C-alpha atoms as one frame of an Amber mdcrd trajectory, in Angstrom:
protein
 -71.073  17.967 -42.257 -70.450  20.075 -45.351 -68.497  18.661 -48.216 -66.270
  20.956 -50.186 -66.411  20.770 -53.924 -63.118  21.722 -55.462 -62.803  22.992
 -58.993 -59.398  23.584 -60.509 -60.281  25.822 -63.418 -56.859  27.479 -63.416
 -53.531  26.123 -62.283 -51.678  27.775 -59.401 -49.224  29.247 -61.909 -52.091
  30.699 -63.956 -53.707  32.168 -60.830 -50.433  33.783 -59.780 -49.976  35.218
 -63.275 -53.519  36.608 -63.278 -53.075  38.153 -59.833 -49.819  39.761 -60.915
 -51.360  41.216 -64.071 -54.400  42.540 -62.182 -52.122  44.192 -59.638 -50.066
  45.686 -62.457 -53.201  47.132 -64.078 -54.460  48.623 -60.798 -51.036  50.121
 -60.034 -50.028  51.362 -63.485 -53.326  52.088 -65.229 -55.861  52.225 -62.428
 -59.606  52.488 -62.859 -62.131  55.183 -63.638 -64.354  55.947 -60.665 -67.129
  58.500 -60.983 -67.620  59.000 -57.241 -65.995  62.084 -55.738 -66.246  61.003
 -52.095 -64.685  57.621 -52.837 -61.887  59.268 -54.844 -61.095  61.569 -51.908
 -61.166  58.647 -49.451 -58.835  56.589 -51.674 -56.473  59.545 -52.025 -56.358
  59.830 -48.228 -55.398  56.127 -48.089 -52.461  56.726 -50.425 -53.861  56.120
 -53.891 -52.850  58.321 -56.793 -56.003  60.161 -57.823 -56.685  62.389 -60.824
 -59.818  64.235 -59.699 -60.359  65.873 -63.088 -60.221  62.607 -65.038 -61.751
  60.689 -62.087 -59.073  58.028 -62.322 -57.428  56.250 -59.407 -54.262  54.163
 -59.277 -53.667  51.896 -56.328 -50.543  51.067 -54.349 -49.362  47.487 -53.852
 -49.741  47.942 -50.098 -53.375  49.016 -50.388 -54.176  46.153 -52.769 -52.659
  43.671 -50.297 -54.607  45.217 -47.399 -57.874  45.060 -49.354 -57.352  41.405
 -50.268 -56.546  40.509 -46.660 -59.596  42.415 -45.388 -61.882  40.737 -47.932
 -60.489  37.323 -47.040 -61.039  38.000 -43.332 -64.598  39.199 -43.956 -65.481
  36.044 -45.878 -63.905  33.848 -43.189 -65.916  35.635 -40.490 -69.167  35.420
 -42.458 -68.674  31.690 -43.027 -67.507  31.048 -39.479 -64.241  29.547 -40.699
 -61.145  29.769 -38.520
């Protein structure tokens, strides 16, 4: 049987604040991505892409989908239901 070690580095309120700020940055400022194929793929998924500057801004919906997909992938890899 595996024991879980729990670390509470940040409070729930701090985690929610951090998540909100990260979402705000991805939506309003975005990130620089020097990969043309990825920029095109993200644009097709609904992101706002500046191909000349190679910047991409994300939508809230896409951020939520990515988080859910990552969570599901980790659950599957760990065999957690």
